[in-house]
C-alpha positions in Angstrom: 95.2 102.4 86.7 94.5 100.9 83.3 92.2 98.0 82.6 95.3 95.8 82.0 96.6 96.6 85.5 93.2 95.8 87.0 93.1 92.5 85.1 96.6 91.7 86.3 95.7 92.4 89.9 92.5 90.3 89.5 94.5 87.4 88.2 97.1 87.8 91.0 94.2 87.8 93.6 92.7 84.7 92.0 96.1 83.0 92.2 96.6 83.9 95.9 93.2 82.9 97.2 92.5 80.0 94.8 95.8 78.1 95.3 94.8 75.0 97.3 91.5 76.6 98.1 92.7 77.4 101.7 90.9 80.8 101.9 87.4 80.7 103.3 85.2 82.4 100.6 81.7 82.0 99.3 83.1 81.4 95.9 86.6 81.4 94.3 85.5 83.4 91.3 86.8 87.0 91.2 83.4 88.7 90.7 83.1 92.2 92.1 80.6 90.8 94.6 83.0 88.2 95.8 85.8 90.8 96.0 83.6 93.2 98.0 82.7 90.3 100.3 86.4 89.5 100.8 87.2 93.1 101.6 84.3 93.3 104.1 84.5 89.9 105.8 87.7 88.3 104.6 89.7 89.1 107.7 87.3 87.0 109.9 88.5 83.6 108.7 91.5 84.4 106.6 93.7 87.0 108.4 96.3 84.4 109.6 96.6 82.7 106.2 99.7 83.0 104.1 99.4 86.0 101.6 96.3 87.4 103.2 97.9 90.9 103.4 98.6 91.0 99.7 95.2 89.5 98.8 93.3 92.0 100.8 95.3 94.9 99.3 94.7 93.7 95.8 90.9 93.3 96.5 90.7 96.8 98.0 92.4 98.3 94.9 90.1 96.5 92.5 87.0 97.4 94.4 88.1 101.0 94.7 88.8 101.1 91.0 85.3 99.6 90.3 83.6 102.3 92.5 85.1 105.3 90.6 82.8 107.1 88.2 83.6 106.3 84.5 84.9 109.9 83.8 87.6 109.5 86.5 89.1 106.3 85.2 92.3 106.1 83.3 91.8 106.1 79.6 94.7 103.7 78.9 92.9 102.0 76.1 91.8 105.2 74.3 
């Protein structure tokens, strides 16, 4: 996954959870800490909300990408 794809996924996640602020989150910013919190605890208060499935999948993909060692990341910008 390239950095452009990660940023697009992050923007999509922000759009899903931030629209109308209906999701229960400590913050609506898409920091890695907030994304990790959403992956860990988001299902407790949000699992029945519209677009939760897509939002949780996007968050998981972004967090997984973040946890990879730098050598394993796609060099799309190089």
